[in-house]
C-alpha positions in Angstrom: 40.6 70.5 -23.1 38.9 70.5 -26.5 41.6 68.2 -28.0 44.4 68.4 -30.5 44.0 68.7 -34.2 45.0 65.8 -36.4 45.9 64.9 -40.0 46.0 61.5 -41.6 48.2 60.8 -44.6 48.3 57.7 -46.8 48.2 56.4 -50.3 45.6 57.7 -52.7 47.2 57.9 -56.2 50.3 58.9 -54.4 51.1 59.8 -50.8 48.7 62.6 -49.8 46.5 64.0 -47.1 43.5 61.8 -46.5 41.7 63.8 -43.7 42.3 66.8 -41.4 40.7 68.8 -38.7 42.8 71.9 -39.4 43.8 74.1 -42.3 47.4 75.0 -42.3 49.6 77.6 -44.1 51.2 76.1 -47.2 54.7 75.9 -45.9 53.5 74.0 -42.8 51.3 71.7 -44.9 54.1 71.0 -47.4 56.4 69.9 -44.5 53.8 67.6 -43.0 53.0 66.1 -46.4 56.7 65.3 -46.9 57.6 64.1 -43.4 54.5 61.9 -43.2 55.8 59.7 -46.0 58.2 56.9 -45.3 61.6 57.9 -43.9 63.7 56.7 -46.8 63.3 54.0 -49.4 62.5 50.5 -48.2 64.2 47.4 -49.4 62.0 44.8 -51.2 60.0 42.9 -48.6 61.4 45.1 -45.8 59.1 45.5 -42.8 59.4 47.9 -39.9 57.5 48.6 -36.7 55.4 51.8 -36.4 57.7 54.7 -35.6 57.5 58.2 -34.2 58.5 61.5 -35.9 58.6 64.7 -33.8 59.3 68.2 -35.3 58.1 71.8 -35.2 56.2 73.4 -38.1 57.9 76.3 -39.9 55.3 78.8 -38.6 56.1 77.6 -35.0 52.4 77.7 -34.2 52.3 73.9 -33.7 54.6 71.0 -32.9 53.9 67.7 -34.7 53.9 64.3 -33.0 53.4 61.7 -35.7 53.0 57.9 -35.7 53.7 56.1 -39.0 52.5 52.6 -39.9 53.5 50.4 -42.9 50.6 50.1 -45.3 50.3 46.6 -46.6 47.0 47.2 -48.3 48.2 49.9 -50.6 48.4 49.0 -54.4 52.1 49.5 -54.4 54.9 48.6 -52.0 56.6 51.0 -49.7 53.5 52.9 -48.8 52.7 54.2 -45.3 50.0 55.8 -43.2 50.8 58.5 -40.8 48.7 60.2 -38.1 50.0 63.6 -37.2 48.9 65.2 -33.9 49.3 69.0 -33.9 50.1 70.4 -30.5 49.9 74.2 -30.0 53.5 75.3 -29.5 52.6 77.1 -26.3 51.3 73.9 -24.8 54.1 71.8 -26.2 56.8 73.9 -24.5 55.6 73.1 -21.0 54.1 69.7 -21.6 55.2 67.1 -19.0 53.4 64.1 -20.4 54.7 63.8 -24.0 53.8 60.1 -24.0 50.2 61.1 -23.7 50.3 62.9 -27.0 52.1 59.9 -28.5 49.2 57.8 -27.2 46.7 60.0 -29.0 48.6 59.6 -32.3 48.8 55.8 -31.8 45.5 54.7 -30.3 43.3 55.9 -33.3 45.4 53.6 -35.5 46.3 53.9 -39.2 42.8 53.9 -40.7 40.4 56.1 -38.6 39.8 59.6 -40.1 41.4 62.5 -38.4 39.5 63.9 -35.4 40.2 66.3 -32.5 41.2 64.3 -29.5 42.4 65.2 -26.0 45.0 63.3 -24.0 44.0 61.0 -21.2 43.6 62.5 -17.8 46.0 60.0 -16.1 49.7 60.6 -16.9 51.5 57.9 -18.7 54.6 56.7 -16.8 57.6 56.0 -19.0 59.6 52.8 -18.3 63.2 53.4 -17.2 66.0 52.9 -19.8 69.2 51.1 -19.2 71.8 53.9 -18.6 74.3 52.1 -20.6 72.0 52.3 -23.6 71.7 56.1 -23.5 75.0 57.3 -22.1 76.8 58.0 -25.3 73.7 59.6 -26.8 73.2 62.0 -23.8 76.8 63.0 -23.8 76.7 63.7 -27.6 73.6 65.8 -27.2 74.4 67.9 -24.1 78.2 67.7 -23.4 79.8 67.8 -26.8 79.7 70.2 -29.7 76.3 70.4 -31.2 75.7 68.3 -34.3 72.9 66.1 -35.7 73.0 62.6 -34.3 72.1 59.3 -35.9 71.8 56.2 -33.7 72.2 52.8 -35.5 70.7 49.6 -34.4 69.2 50.8 -31.1 67.4 48.1 -29.2 64.4 50.2 -28.0 64.6 53.6 -29.6 61.1 54.8 -28.7 61.4 54.8 -24.9 64.8 56.4 -25.1 63.5 59.0 -27.5 60.4 59.8 -25.4 62.4 60.2 -22.2 64.9 62.4 -23.9 62.2 64.6 -25.5 60.2 64.8 -22.2 63.3 65.9 -20.3 64.1 68.8 -22.6 63.6 72.4 -21.4 61.2 74.7 -23.4 63.9 76.5 -25.5 65.4 73.2 -26.7 62.1 71.4 -27.1 60.7 74.1 -29.3 63.3 73.4 -32.1 64.0 69.7 -31.4 63.3 67.3 -34.3 63.5 63.5 -34.0 62.5 60.2 -35.7 62.7 56.7 -34.3 63.1 55.2 -37.7 64.9 56.5 -40.8 66.2 54.8 -43.9 68.1 57.9 -44.8 68.9 61.4 -43.3 65.8 63.6 -42.6 65.7 67.4 -42.9 63.5 70.3 -42.3 64.4 72.9 -44.9 68.2 72.7 -44.9 68.5 71.6 -41.4 69.0 68.0 -40.5 66.9 66.3 -37.8 68.5 66.7 -34.4 68.2 62.9 -33.8 67.3 59.9 -35.9 67.4 56.2 -35.2 68.3 53.9 -38.1 68.8 50.2 -38.7 72.3 49.0 -39.3 71.3 48.1 -42.9 70.7 51.8 -43.5 74.3 52.8 -42.6 75.3 53.1 -46.3 72.7 55.8 -46.8 74.4 57.9 -44.2 77.7 57.9 -46.0 77.8 61.7 -46.4 76.4 62.3 -42.9 78.4 65.1 -41.3 76.9 64.7 -37.8 77.6 62.3 -35.0 77.2 58.5 -35.5 76.4 56.3 -32.5 76.3 52.6 -32.3 73.1 51.7 -30.5 74.4 48.3 -29.4 77.6 49.6 -27.9 77.9 49.9 -24.2 80.4 51.9 -22.3 81.0 54.0 -19.2 80.4 57.7 -19.0 83.2 59.8 -20.4 82.3 63.1 -18.7 81.9 63.9 -15.0 78.6 65.7 -15.6 77.0 62.7 -17.4 75.7 61.0 -14.3 73.2 63.7 -13.1 71.9 64.1 -16.7 71.5 60.3 -17.2 69.8 60.0 -13.8 67.2 62.7 -14.6 66.6 61.6 -18.2 66.8 57.8 -18.1 65.9 56.8 -14.5 63.6 59.5 -13.1 59.9 58.6 -13.0 59.2 62.0 -14.8 62.2 62.8 -17.0 63.2 66.5 -16.6 66.4 68.5 -16.7 64.8 71.5 -15.0 66.0 70.5 -11.5 69.5 71.2 -12.8 68.5 74.7 -13.7 69.9 76.5 -10.6 70.6 79.7 -12.5 67.4 79.7 -14.6 69.5 79.5 -17.7 67.3 76.9 -19.3 64.1 78.7 -18.3 65.3 81.8 -20.1 67.0 80.0 -23.0 65.2 81.2 -26.1 67.4 79.5 -28.7 67.6 75.9 -27.5 71.3 75.8 -26.7 72.8 72.9 -24.8 75.2 75.5 -23.2 72.3 76.5 -21.0 72.5 73.1 -19.4 76.2 73.0 -19.2 76.3 76.4 -17.4 73.8 75.1 -14.9 75.8 71.9 -14.4 78.9 74.0 -13.8 77.1 76.2 -11.3 75.9 73.1 -9.5 79.4 71.6 -9.5 80.9 74.8 -8.0 78.2 75.0 -5.4 79.0 71.6 -4.1 82.6 72.7 -3.7 81.8 76.0 -2.1 82.2 75.0 1.6 85.8 74.0 1.1 87.0 75.9 -2.0 87.4 79.6 -2.3 87.8 79.2 -6.1 84.3 77.8 -6.2 83.0 81.1 -5.0 85.0 82.9 -7.6 83.7 80.6 -10.3 80.1 81.2 -9.2 80.7 84.9 -9.2 82.2 84.7 -12.7 79.2 82.8 -13.9 76.8 85.3 -12.3 78.6 88.3 -13.7 78.9 87.0 -17.2 75.3 86.1 -17.7 73.6 88.4 -20.3 74.3 91.6 -18.4 78.0 91.9 -18.2 79.6 92.6 -14.7 82.9 94.0 -13.4 86.0 91.8 -13.3 86.5 89.4 -10.5 87.9 90.7 -7.3 91.4 89.8 -6.5 92.1 86.3 -5.1 91.9 87.7 -1.5 88.3 88.8 -1.7 86.7 85.4 -0.8 88.8 85.3 2.3 87.7 88.9 3.1 84.1 87.9 2.7 84.5 84.9 5.0 86.2 87.0 7.6 83.4 89.5 7.6 80.8 86.8 8.2 83.0 85.2 10.9 83.4 88.6 12.7 79.7 89.3 12.7 79.0 85.8 14.0 81.6 85.6 16.8 82.6 89.1 18.1 80.7 91.4 20.5 78.3 93.7 18.6 80.3 96.9 19.1 83.6 95.2 18.1 82.0 93.6 15.1 80.7 97.0 13.9 84.1 98.5 14.3 85.7 95.6 12.4 83.2 96.0 9.5 83.8 99.7 9.5 87.6 99.3 9.4 87.3 96.7 6.6 85.3 99.0 4.4 87.6 101.9 5.2 90.6 99.8 4.2 88.9 98.9 0.8 88.5 102.6 0.1 89.6 103.5 -3.4 89.1 99.9 -4.6 85.9 98.9 -6.2 85.1 95.6 -4.5 83.4 92.9 -6.5 79.7 92.4 -5.9 80.5 89.2 -4.1 82.6 90.9 -1.5 80.3 93.9 -1.0 77.4 91.6 -0.7 79.1 89.4 1.8 80.1 92.3 4.0 76.6 93.7 3.7 75.0 90.4 4.5 77.2 90.1 7.6 76.2 93.6 8.6 72.5 92.9 8.1 72.6 89.8 10.3 74.6 91.7 12.9 72.0 94.5 13.1 69.2 92.0 13.2 70.7 90.2 16.2 71.8 93.3 18.1 69.4 96.2 17.2 70.1 98.3 20.4 73.8 98.3 20.0 73.4 99.0 16.3 71.4 102.1 17.0 74.1 103.3 19.5 76.8 102.8 16.9 74.9 104.4 14.0 76.6 107.8 14.3 80.0 106.3 14.0 78.9 104.4 10.9 77.2 107.3 9.2 80.5 108.7 7.8 82.3 108.1 4.5 83.1 105.6 3.1 81.1 103.3 5.4 77.8 105.2 4.9 76.8 103.8 1.6 77.3 100.1 2.5 77.0 99.8 6.3 74.2 102.3 7.0 72.0 100.6 4.4 72.9 97.1 5.8 72.2 98.3 9.3 68.8 99.7 8.2 67.8 96.4 6.6 68.9 94.5 9.6 66.9 96.7 12.0 63.9 96.2 9.7 64.1 92.5 10.4 64.0 92.9 14.2 61.6 95.9 14.2 59.2 96.2 17.1 57.9 98.9 19.4 61.1 99.0 21.5 63.3 99.3 18.4 61.0 102.0 17.0 61.3 103.9 20.3 65.1 103.7 20.0 65.0 105.0 16.4 62.7 107.8 17.3 65.4 109.2 19.7 68.0 109.5 16.9 68.9 113.0 15.7 67.0 114.0 12.6 69.8 113.5 10.1 70.7 109.9 11.3 67.0 109.0 11.3 66.4 110.2 7.8 69.5 108.6 6.5 68.4 105.2 7.9 65.0 105.6 6.4 66.4 106.7 3.0 68.8 103.7 3.1 66.2 101.0 3.6 62.7 100.9 2.0 61.9 98.0 4.3 62.7 99.9 7.4 60.9 103.0 6.1 57.8 100.9 5.4 58.0 99.1 8.8 58.3 102.3 10.8 56.6 105.1 8.9 54.2 102.9 7.1 53.0 100.8 10.1 53.9 102.5 13.4 51.8 105.6 14.2 54.1 106.6 17.0 56.9 107.1 14.5 55.1 109.9 12.6 55.9 112.5 15.2 59.6 111.8 15.1 59.6 112.0 11.3 57.7 115.3 11.4 60.3 116.7 13.8 63.2 115.5 11.6 61.6 117.0 8.5 61.1 120.4 10.1 64.8 120.8 10.7 65.9 119.3 7.3 67.2 121.4 4.5 65.6 121.6 1.1 67.8 118.9 -0.4 66.9 116.4 2.4 63.3 117.3 2.1 63.4 116.6 -1.6 64.9 113.2 -0.9 62.3 112.6 1.7 59.6 113.4 -0.9 61.1 110.9 -3.2 61.6 108.1 -0.7 59.1 108.6 2.0 56.1 110.5 0.8 54.6 107.4 -0.8 54.3 105.9 2.7 52.4 108.8 4.2 48.9 107.8 3.3 46.9 107.4 6.5 45.3 109.7 9.1 48.3 109.5 11.5 50.6 110.7 8.7 49.0 114.1 8.3 51.8 116.1 10.1 54.8 114.8 8.2 52.8 114.5 5.0 51.8 118.2 5.2 55.5 119.2 5.4 56.3 117.3 2.2 53.1 118.0 0.3 53.4 121.7 0.9 56.5 121.7 -1.4 54.8 120.0 -4.3 53.9 121.7 -7.6 50.7 120.9 -9.4 52.2 117.9 -11.2 53.6 116.5 -8.0 50.3 117.0 -6.2 48.5 115.0 -8.9 51.0 112.2 -8.7 50.8 112.0 -5.0 47.0 112.0 -5.1 47.1 109.1 -7.6 49.4 107.2 -5.4 47.3 107.6 -2.3 44.2 106.7 -4.3 45.8 103.5 -5.4 46.8 102.6 -1.8 43.6 103.3 0.1 41.2 105.2 -2.2 42.1 108.5 -0.5 40.3 107.3 2.6 42.0 109.6 5.1 40.1 112.9 5.6 43.2 114.6 7.0 45.4 113.7 4.0 42.6 114.8 1.6 42.5 118.1 3.4 46.2 118.6 3.1 46.0 117.9 -0.7 43.1 120.3 -1.1 44.8 123.0 1.0 48.0 122.7 -1.2 45.9 122.8 -4.4 44.2 126.0 -3.2 47.5 127.6 -2.3 48.9 127.1 -5.8 45.5 127.6 -7.6 45.5 124.0 -8.8 42.1 122.9 -7.6 40.8 122.3 -11.1 44.0 120.4 -12.0 43.7 118.2 -8.9 40.0 117.7 -9.4 40.4 116.7 -13.1 43.1 114.2 -12.1 41.2 112.6 -9.2 38.1 112.4 -11.3 39.9 110.2 -13.8 40.9 107.7 -11.2 38.9 104.6 -10.2 35.8 105.2 -8.2 36.2 105.5 -4.5 34.5 107.2 -1.6 37.6 109.1 -0.7 38.2 110.2 -4.3 34.6 111.5 -4.5 35.1 113.3 -1.2 38.2 115.0 -2.4 36.6 116.1 -5.7 33.6 117.3 -3.7 35.8 119.2 -1.4 37.2 121.2 -4.4 33.7 121.9 -5.7 31.7 125.0 -4.9 28.1 125.6 -5.5 28.7 127.9 -8.4 27.7 127.9 -12.1 31.4 127.3 -13.1 31.8 124.2 -11.0 28.4 122.9 -12.1 29.6 123.4 -15.7 32.8 121.5 -14.9 30.8 118.6 -13.5 28.8 118.4 -16.7 31.6 118.8 -19.2 34.8 117.5 -17.7 36.2 114.7 -19.9 38.2 113.4 -16.9 35.1 112.6 -15.0 33.5 109.2 -15.5 29.8 109.2 -15.9 28.8 107.4 -12.8 31.0 109.6 -10.6 29.7 112.7 -12.5 26.2 111.8 -11.6 27.0 111.1 -8.0 28.8 114.3 -7.5 26.0 116.3 -9.2 23.6 114.6 -6.9 25.7 115.5 -3.8 26.2 119.1 -4.9 22.6 119.8 -5.8 21.3 118.1 -2.6 23.4 120.4 -0.5 22.6 123.6 -2.4 20.2 126.3 -1.1 17.4 127.5 -3.2 19.3 130.6 -4.3 22.4 128.4 -5.1 20.3 126.0 -7.0 18.8 128.7 -9.2 22.2 130.2 -9.8 23.9 126.9 -10.6 21.2 126.0 -13.1 20.5 129.4 -14.6 22.2 128.5 -17.9 19.8 126.6 -20.1 22.5 124.1 -21.3 23.5 123.4 -17.8 19.9 122.9 -16.7 19.2 120.6 -19.6 22.4 118.6 -19.1 21.6 118.2 -15.4 18.1 117.0 -16.0 19.4 114.6 -18.6 21.8 112.9 -16.2 19.4 112.4 -13.3 16.9 109.6 -13.5 13.3 110.3 -12.7 12.7 106.7 -11.9 15.3 106.8 -9.1 13.8 107.9 -5.8 16.5 110.3 -4.7 16.9 111.7 -8.2 13.2 112.2 -8.4 13.3 114.3 -5.3 16.1 116.4 -6.8 14.3 116.8 -10.1 11.1 117.7 -8.3 13.0 120.4 -6.4 14.6 121.7 -9.7 11.2 121.8 -11.4 9.7 123.6 -8.4 12.6 126.1 -7.9 14.3 126.7 -11.3 12.8 128.2 -14.4 12.6 125.3 -16.8 11.6 125.8 -20.5 8.0 124.9 -20.9 8.4 121.9 -23.1 11.2 120.5 -21.0 9.2 121.2 -17.9 6.2 119.1 -19.2 8.5 116.2 -20.2 10.2 116.4 -16.8 7.0 116.3 -14.8 5.6 113.5 -16.9 8.7 111.5 -16.2 8.4 112.3 -12.5 4.7 111.3 -12.2 5.3 108.0 -10.4 7.5 109.7 -7.8 5.8 113.0 -7.2 4.7 113.6 -3.7 2.5 116.0 -1.6 1.7 119.6 -2.3 4.8 120.1 -4.5 3.8 117.3 -6.7 0.2 118.7 -7.0 1.6 122.1 -7.9 4.0 120.7 -10.5 1.3 118.6 -12.2 -1.0 121.7 -12.3 1.7 123.8 -13.8 2.7 121.1 -16.3 -1.0 120.8 -17.4 -1.2 124.6 -18.0 2.0 124.6 -20.0 1.1 121.5 -21.9 -2.3 122.8 -22.9 -0.7 125.9 -24.6 1.8 123.9 -26.7 1.2 122.5 -30.2 0.2 118.9 -30.8 3.6 118.1 -32.3 5.2 119.2 -29.0 2.8 117.7 -26.5 0.6 114.7 -27.4 -3.0 114.1 -26.3 -1.7 111.1 -24.4 0.7 113.2 -22.4 -2.1 115.6 -21.4 -4.2 112.6 -20.4 -1.4 111.3 -18.1 -1.2 114.7 -16.5 -4.9 115.0 -16.0 -5.0 111.5 -14.5 -2.2 112.4 -12.1 -4.0 115.6 -11.1 -7.3 113.7 -10.4 -9.7 115.5 -8.1 -7.0 118.2 -7.4 -7.3 119.5 -10.9 -8.5 123.1 -11.2 -11.0 122.3 -14.0 -12.0 125.8 -14.7 -8.4 127.0 -15.1 -7.6 124.1 -17.3 -10.5 125.0 -19.5 -9.4 128.6 -19.7 -5.7 127.8 -20.4 -6.5 125.1 -22.9 -9.1 127.0 -24.9 -8.1 130.6 -24.6 -7.8 132.7 -27.7 -3.9 132.4 -28.0 -4.1 128.6 -28.2 -4.0 127.4 -31.8 -7.1 125.6 -33.2 -5.1 122.3 -33.4 -4.0 122.6 -29.8 -7.5 123.6 -28.6 -9.0 120.6 -30.4 -6.4 118.3 -28.9 -7.1 119.7 -25.5 -10.8 119.2 -25.7 -10.3 115.6 -26.9 -8.0 115.0 -23.9 -10.6 116.6 -21.5 -13.1 114.2 -22.9 -10.9 111.2 -22.2 -10.0 112.3 -18.7 -10.5 109.8 -15.9 -13.5 110.2 -13.6 -11.7 112.1 -10.8 -10.3 114.7 -13.2 -13.4 114.7 -15.3 -15.5 115.8 -12.4 -13.2 118.9 -11.9 -13.5 119.7 -15.6 -17.3 119.4 -15.6 -17.3 121.8 -12.6 -15.5 124.3 -14.8 -17.9 124.1 -17.7 -18.7 127.8 -17.6 -15.0 128.6 -18.1 -15.1 126.3 -21.1 -18.0 128.2 -22.6 -16.3 131.6 -21.9 -13.0 130.4 -23.4 -14.6 129.0 -26.5 -16.6 132.1 -27.2 -13.6 134.2 -26.4 -11.9 132.7 -29.4 -14.4 134.7 -31.5 -14.8 131.8 -34.0 -15.5 128.2 -33.8 -12.2 126.9 -35.2 -12.0 123.6 -33.4 -12.4 120.2 -35.1 -15.7 118.5 -35.3 -14.4 115.7 -33.0 -13.4 118.4 -30.4 -16.8 120.0 -30.8 -18.5 116.7 -30.1 -16.4 116.3 -26.9 -17.2 119.9 -25.9 -20.9 119.1 -26.4 -20.7 116.0 -24.4 -18.8 117.7 -21.6 -21.5 120.5 -21.6 -24.3 118.0 -21.5 -22.6 115.8 -18.8 -22.1 118.9 -16.6 -25.7 118.7 -15.6 -24.7 115.9 -13.2 -22.5 118.4 -11.4 -24.4 121.6 -11.5 -27.7 122.3 -13.3 -27.2 126.0 -12.9 -23.7 125.8 -14.5 -25.1 123.9 -17.4 -27.7 126.6 -18.0 -25.3 129.4 -17.7 -22.7 127.7 -19.9 -25.4 126.9 -22.5 -26.6 130.4 -22.5 -23.0 131.6 -23.3 -22.4 128.9 -26.0 -25.7 128.8 -27.7 -25.6 132.2 -29.5 -22.0 131.5 -30.4 -22.9 128.2 -31.9 -26.1 129.4 -33.6 -24.1 132.1 -35.4 -21.7 129.5 -36.9 -23.1 127.5 -39.8 -20.3 124.9 -40.0 -20.7 121.3 -39.0 -18.5 121.8 -35.8 -21.3 123.9 -34.3 -23.8 121.1 -34.6 -22.9 119.0 -31.5 -22.7 122.2 -29.5 -26.3 123.0 -30.5 -27.3 119.5 -29.3 -26.0 120.2 -25.8 -26.6 123.9 -25.4 -30.1 124.4 -26.9 -32.0 122.1 -24.5 -31.1 123.9 -21.2 -31.9 127.3 -22.7 -35.2 125.9 -24.1 -36.0 124.6 -20.6 -35.6 128.0 -19.1 -37.7 129.6 -21.8 -40.4 127.1 -21.2 -40.4 127.9 -17.5 -40.8 131.6 -18.4 -38.1 132.4 -16.0 -35.4 133.2 -18.5 -32.8 135.6 -17.3 -31.6 138.6 -19.2 -28.8 136.8 -21.0 -31.4 134.9 -23.0 -32.7 138.1 -24.5 -29.5 138.4 -26.4 -30.0 135.0 -28.0 -33.6 135.3 -29.3 -35.9 138.2 -30.4 -39.2 137.5 -28.7 -42.0 138.6 -31.0 -44.5 136.3 -29.4 -45.6 135.6 -25.9 -44.5 132.0 -26.5 -40.7 132.4 -26.1 -40.1 128.7 -27.0 -41.7 129.3 -30.3 -39.2 132.1 -31.0 -36.4 129.7 -30.1 -37.8 127.0 -32.4 -38.0 129.4 -35.2 -34.5 130.7 -34.7 -33.2 127.1 -34.5 -35.0 126.1 -37.7 -34.0 129.2 -39.7 -30.3 128.6 -38.7 -30.4 124.9 -39.5 -31.7 125.3 -43.1 -28.8 127.7 -43.8 -26.1 125.6 -42.1 -24.0 122.4 -42.4 -25.4 121.1 -39.2 -26.3 117.5 -38.8 -30.0 116.8 -38.5 -29.1 114.1 -36.0 -27.8 116.7 -33.6 -30.9 118.8 -34.1 -33.0 115.8 -33.4 -31.0 115.1 -30.2 -31.5 118.7 -29.1 -35.2 118.3 -29.7 -35.5 115.2 -27.6 -33.3 116.6 -24.8 -35.5 119.8 -24.9 -38.6 117.5 -24.3 -40.3 119.0 -27.3 -39.4 116.9 -30.4 -42.7 117.2 -32.2 -42.9 120.9 -32.3 -39.1 121.4 -32.9 -39.0 118.8 -35.7 -42.3 120.1 -37.0 -40.8 123.5 -37.3 -38.0 122.0 -39.3 -40.4 120.2 -41.6 -42.1 123.5 -42.5 -38.9 124.9 -43.8 -38.0 124.5 -47.4 -36.6 121.0 -47.9 -37.3 120.3 -44.2 -39.4 117.1 -44.9 -36.7 115.7 -47.1 -34.1 116.3 -44.3 -36.4 114.6 -41.8 -36.8 111.6 -44.2 -33.0 111.4 -44.2 -33.2 111.3 -40.4 -35.6 108.4 -40.6 -33.0 106.5 -42.6 -30.3 107.2 -40.1 -32.3 106.4 -36.9 -30.1 103.4 -36.2 -27.1 105.8 -36.0 -28.6 107.8 -33.2 -28.1 107.2 -29.5 -30.5 104.6 -28.1 -32.1 106.9 -25.7 -33.3 109.3 -28.4 -34.4 106.8 -31.1 -37.9 106.1 -29.8 -38.8 109.7 -28.9 -37.7 110.8 -32.4 -39.5 107.9 -34.1 -42.7 108.7 -32.2 -42.4 112.4 -33.1 -41.9 111.7 -36.7 -45.0 109.4 -36.7 -47.0 112.1 -35.0 -45.9 114.4 -37.7 -47.0 111.9 -40.3 -43.5 111.4 -41.7 -43.3 107.6 -41.0 
């Protein structure tokens, strides 16, 4: 417990709040401020012992237990200090250890600031109080007309007050107010305190007191026969409490704090003691029972208690058959009279006990009892009695009854119905037989009283007879009931429900209802049983508001997993359905990943969604299907714009493809004429960053790259992409020298014809292989389209063409220098550049930028420049 809030009041330029652990509404605070001050004016030099004040706050959120001390250090006389403990009302009502709260208010003393404090763990035992000291007070509080009470000159008021307060029941304690010291009357609003203790000197201040006055020194015997049990429980019991007198629960339900609740309980207790010998006691008890809150019929005539006793005596002493005849005759003779509840109950109780003791004879007599006017009372009693002695033998006897008698018994006793239909499988066959011959009215009654028990596999036959009469609303209600009982675990019962739903075209209604119930395997199975592998049912799974998300996903998984390829395509043909389904399944989940892989492989998925799906599935893709999906995703990704598919995404796909990548096809798809320049540039950059396994496949397709780039008819890629293309071209020599030459032969005229900077890195890679071939004088026909050979030295023609193109372009001299070194002829190639107009100036710029060139070409270029006299 966190502890109770406190407030400390005392003198500070008047009596006021000194410290507090809680902020209260103004009416509550005003009351505490007032009641924490001294309880009436003190006489000069008067001293008093610390006293208690107990009262509820106006808001009724808290109850106050306050201890007040005389303050002798205050600058003026008559000042006090008061520590108020605020107990939440909900705790106060049921608190058994009131003294523990008083201890909290007392132990901190008059000076320590307010702080939250809990009560001690060990209960505080209150000392007993001399009964003679409290007898008159107890009688005045509980056995006389309600009025405020003042007790003068009590010897020990605090133990008496604490015992009295502790003993009160919640309704009384909630409104009770008390002070163990008062110099004048105390009030809350316009209401006087219920109890105050005052010194004899204060009598004069109570001159206008309209309540009860008690002399605390006076001793006398009890004046009321009910005083003794109250005094014993309040003043002598180790734990004071009046709840043990609450036989009727009057005090427990008392919401206004009326002492009449106690007096009614005492009266009931008094009559109960007289019951064995006094018929009038039974009448009194019946009168009390029937006049509580809900008003009952008038008491039965004076003869009725005797009739009740005679019914019990007959059931206890007569042979079973004779006892049943007696009870039947008794009820018949009371026909036309409405017996009191007491008599009817007594007769019924006797009949229940008789049936419980003699079940076989009761079953034999049932037909004679099942007639008016005995039917309503005795058949019901017989059924409850048989329920008490029910076993397999009794169930066998009951199953032999004719259908009408059997159903009447079951209708009359829910306990018997539950014990037989609900728990004994052998009984279901007899019930089904009885229902088959019953008319519509009886079947309707059976649905109302028995259908709720038919929930298991052995109930299928009788359940079908009743469920087949249900409309859609009744079917949903029954499904909800069975779901609550066992989660629709019975396959047979589920089948009956689905059959009825199909018969009345209520499958969707039943499905919606069950989907909204709590998750269960049986509920999922029923919903699944109503589903078909159609677009309509797939749409229902995705859009039904009755379906909880987890169940929606599980059912979608189940339906998709069981679908054939054709069914899958049909179910997901609608784009919204396809998108919604993909969105619900989790690519990171193993089983979902298999489903999504199957969807991607089988169903036409929009290209952007397909790429995203395959990327998400990458960690879980398997086998040939996985390879094919990655390949298709790469092809689709390469044709999309950079704002749709990032370079990182393509890199992930290339990494996943690895050595299985069709490099040539990737080159064609990613660089073909229909691909935008931005996408083609992105693709080349991604190819350049591909991991080694995929890179090897891309290098093997270098000719396809060359063909695709020239097929675009213009060099519209970024310089960065051109640099990657050049590097890929040059690196392809490690895979196939012939492919490098052929690709270079395709790219070189294309690059030579473009004067922009982007052609420069392509020249650096494509010129050297072609130059090599020319140097070997084994050039194939394709080279004749690149250069016009006017000299027997074909390399010379190539050098001239390169130099002429360079001086009219934006190409970087560094790339031309790299090409010269790679062609193994840097002196002649750079020398040809030097002879062009402005050539020497360009080469001097190259000298300045030598540090920016790759390490492997710096020395050859430097040597060539020196040989040319440019260093």
